N, C-alpha and C positions, 0 to 999 in steps of 0.2 A: 504493499498500500503506499506508494510515492508521495500523496500530498497531503493524505492525515496528517491534522499538526496535533501537538499537545495538548489536553484539556486544561482546563485553567486548575484544575486539581494538580494532573499533572506539571503545570509550571512550576507549583508552590512546593509542590515534592521537591522540583529540582531545585530550586532556591536555598527551601532547607537544607538539603544535603552541601550544595556547595558552602552555602555558612558553616556548617561542622566540618567539611573539608577544610577550611578556611583558619578555625578554631584549633586544628590538629594540627596547623605548620604548614600541612600540603602546600607546595608550590607548581606551577605550569610554566616550560620552558617553550611548550610548543601544545595546540590542540590543535587533532587533524580528527575529522570529523564523513562520515558519509552526506552525500549529496540530499538525502532522503529529507522531506522535513521536518519531522520530527527529530530527526539523529541529530539537525541542523541548527533547530531550537533550542533543544538540549544544552549541544554546545556550546551556544550563544548565550544562554545564561548563566552557565560555567566561567565563561570567559569575561563578562560582565561585571558578576561578582569579585573576580580575580584582576578585574581592568588587563585582562590580555586581548580585547578583542583585534590587535594587530598582529597576534601573533594564535590565529587561528587559520587551519586551512581545510574544504571541502575536496576530498578524495575523489575523485568519479571510482578509482578500483574498490572503492568501500560500498557501492552496489552491489544488489543480491548476483546481478549478472557481470558486473564488474572483474576485470583482470587483472588474478593479482601478483602476477608475475613481475 
């Protein structure tokens, strides 16, 4: 399901999880996501929480039919 977005509840859960990861002291150098809508929205919320929007990329290889070689 390529176009199904995160629900409001899903967005809230991801934001809460990102805050918990920050409290644990986790840091990201780079965030890589599938271009599928839900995955990209999830990665974007995490990137915003960590102020890492410039360190995020979508990789076509991560789509279900993507070539992972």
